[in-house]
N, C-alpha and C positions, 0 to 999 in steps of 0.2 A: 465427486464424493469427497467429504473433509479429510483430513489428514490429521494424526496428533503429530503437534511439532515436540521436538525434544528441548527441555528447557535447561538454560545453565546461566552463570552469572557472566557478566560482560569482562572482558579482560582488562582491569583496572587495578594492576598491582600495587601502585603507589597510593590508592586509597584503601583497599581490600586489606593489605597487610597491617593495617593499623587496627583490624577488627578480628579477636580471637575466635569469635563465633564462626567466621568465614570457613576457617581452616576446618573446623570440627565436623560440619555440615555441608556438602557441596550443594544442597538446595535450601540451605538456611534463607530466608527472607524473600524469596523468588515470589514473582506474582504470578498469578494464576491465568493461563491462557485467556479464558473467559473474560478477565479485565481488558485485556488487548482487544479482543473482538468487539466489546461493547463500544468501545472508543472509536474503532474503525467503522462501525455501522453508524454510528449517532454524528460523527463529524459532518459538518455542512461543506465545509471547504477544504480541500486538501492541496497540500503541496507537492509539486512534480518536479523533480530535478533529473535533468538530462544532460549529457555532454555532446556540444558541438562538434563538428569535424574536426576543429583545430585543438579539442581537447578543453578549450574554455567551459565551466558550467553555464546552464541555464535553468533557471528556478520559474516556475510558474503555478499560479493557482487554477483549480479544475474543480468541477462538481463531479462527484464518482460515488460507487457503492462498493462495499464488501461483500462478497457472496461467493460460496464454494471455495474458501480459501483462496480467494484472487481478488485483485483490485480492479475495477472495469471503470472506464471512461471515455468521454468521446472528445475528439478535437477535429478540427478542418485539417483536411490533407496537406493543406498549404502552410499551416503553422510550423514555427520553428520546432516546437516539441515534436510533432510528427514527423518533420523530415531529420531530426535526430534520432529518434527511434527507429526510423527506417534504416538508418546508417549504423546504429549501435544500440542495440535493444535492452541494454542494461540501464536501469534507473533506481531512483529511490522515490517514496511517497512518504510525507510525514501528515498527521493529524492537525488539526489547527490548533489545539491547545498544548502550550509548551509546558505547561505545569503537571501535565498527565500525557506525556509524548509516546506516540505510538509510529515507529520508523520502520517502513517496509523496504527491503532491498529485493529486486527480482530484476525478470525478463519480461519485456513487454512484445507483445504479437498483436498485430492486426487480425480482425476476427470479424466476420459478416455473415457467419451462418447461422441458420433459423434457430438452433439450440441456444445460441448466445444472446440473441434476440429474446427468445422467451426467458432466460434467467435475468437479463439486464433490464429489459423495458420495463416489467410491471414494478419491480423494486425503484427504479430510478424515477419513474412517473409517480409512485404514492410519495416518494421521498420530497420531490422537488416540484410536482405539479406538473400539467402538460402532456405532450404526447413526444416522447424524445424519437418514435420511430420514425417521424416525418423529416428528420434531419440526418438519420444515418444513411449512409450508401447502402444500395440493396445488393444482394449477392448476384443479380444479372447484370451489375455495373451501372446501372441508374443510380441517381443520388437524390437525395431531399435537396432543400432550398439552400442550406448550407454546406452540402457536400461533405458532410463530417464522416469520419470513421470511428470505429468501435475498437477500443484497445482493452486487453486483459493481460494484466501484469500477475504473470505466475510467481509466487512469493518464494524465496531461497531463505532469506533471514529476516525476522521482525524484532525489534528492540522497543522495550519499554521503559519508561523513567516516570517514576511517580514522585513529585516533589513532597507531595503530602504524606506519604509513607514514614513510619516510623525510625526507619532506619534507610535513607537515600540510596546510599551505595549498595547495600545488600538487597534492594529490592529493584535494581537496574537489572534487567532480566534481557538475555537473548534468546529466542525460539529459532530453532534451526529445523526447516522441512526436510523430509527424505524427498529425493529426487525420484 
């Protein structure tokens, strides 16, 4: 079930203090949530950032989908990102277009239940072509040829930055999701 995020400005005091309108209206210039959803849905490639066990960052590209206020993707169980997420589920996801960036912060969990497959597979197959079900490990422990696992990133915070906005600073938006 979709949730309504709370929109606010980014904490950016050195930039926002220069703008008098910022102090008059706390919602001045904020991007609408639909702006972020459109970019999350249309992005072809996504950057996934995880943390290695020693704390060093790891950044990789994946294909995925935005559905039900969550980001969904697959990756092989032996990949660095899968091992990182198994040890520390907190991650960041970013769309491919930096001039209209959407950055998601959340908590990833591996999922393999039938409902998740019904949610993920039809949208993924339509977006990228093919039959992703053959790649995902089954709920009874069997696996497809790649032994991939399905991950769902439950969102906590989303940031939107639109380089094309009339006022870039005021348009920089943070959406916070209720837990």
